C-alpha positions as CSV (number, residue, x, y, z in Angstrom):
1,X,-0.1,0.8,6.7
2,X,-2.1,3.8,5.7
3,X,-4.1,6.7,7.3
4,X,-6.9,6.4,4.7
5,X,-8.9,3.7,6.4
6,X,-9.2,2.0,9.8
7,X,-6.9,-0.7,11.1
8,X,-8.2,-4.2,10.1
9,X,-9.9,-3.0,7.0
10,X,-9.1,-4.7,3.7
11,X,-8.0,-2.7,0.7
12,X,-7.3,-3.6,-2.9
13,X,-4.1,-2.1,-4.2
14,X,-3.5,-2.1,-8.0
15,X,-0.1,-1.4,-9.5
16,X,-0.9,1.1,-12.3
17,X,2.3,0.2,-14.2
18,X,1.4,-3.5,-14.8
19,X,-2.2,-3.9,-13.6
20,X,-1.4,-6.5,-11.0
21,X,-3.3,-6.2,-7.7
22,X,-3.3,-7.5,-4.1
23,X,-5.8,-7.5,-1.3
24,X,-4.1,-6.3,1.9
25,X,-5.2,-5.8,5.5
26,X,-4.4,-2.4,7.1
27,X,-2.3,-3.1,10.2
28,X,-1.9,0.5,11.4
29,X,-1.3,4.1,10.6
30,X,1.8,5.5,8.8
31,X,4.4,7.1,11.0
32,X,4.8,10.9,10.7
33,X,8.1,10.7,8.9
34,X,6.5,8.7,6.0
35,X,3.7,11.2,5.7
36,X,6.2,14.0,5.3
37,X,7.8,12.0,2.4
38,X,4.4,12.1,0.6
39,X,3.6,8.4,1.2
40,X,-0.1,7.4,1.6
41,X,0.5,3.6,1.8
42,X,3.2,1.3,2.8
43,X,3.0,-2.5,1.9
44,X,4.8,-5.4,3.6
45,X,7.4,-7.3,1.6
46,X,4.9,-10.2,1.3
47,X,2.2,-8.0,-0.2
48,X,4.7,-6.6,-2.8
49,X,5.9,-10.1,-3.9
50,X,3.6,-10.2,-7.0
51,X,5.1,-6.9,-8.2
52,X,8.8,-7.7,-8.2
53,X,11.7,-5.8,-6.7
54,X,10.9,-2.1,-7.4
55,X,10.2,-0.6,-4.0
56,X,8.3,2.5,-5.3
57,X,5.5,2.6,-7.8
58,X,2.2,4.3,-8.5
59,X,-0.9,2.5,-7.2
60,X,-4.7,2.8,-7.2
61,X,-6.3,2.1,-3.8
62,X,-9.8,0.8,-3.4
63,X,-11.6,0.5,-0.1
């Protein structure tokens, strides 16, 4: 989920700590409470699988 691009668009998300990446489909906008926390992107658990258990990390987003 992100407010950067439209719902349905594909984005490439690269974990800057290990260089691993995933292609994810945007399923909707972030809720307001996530925006106030400074989040710009929220991934599903399945999208995060290649990156392990750490729930917060720096990413590069390409769209």
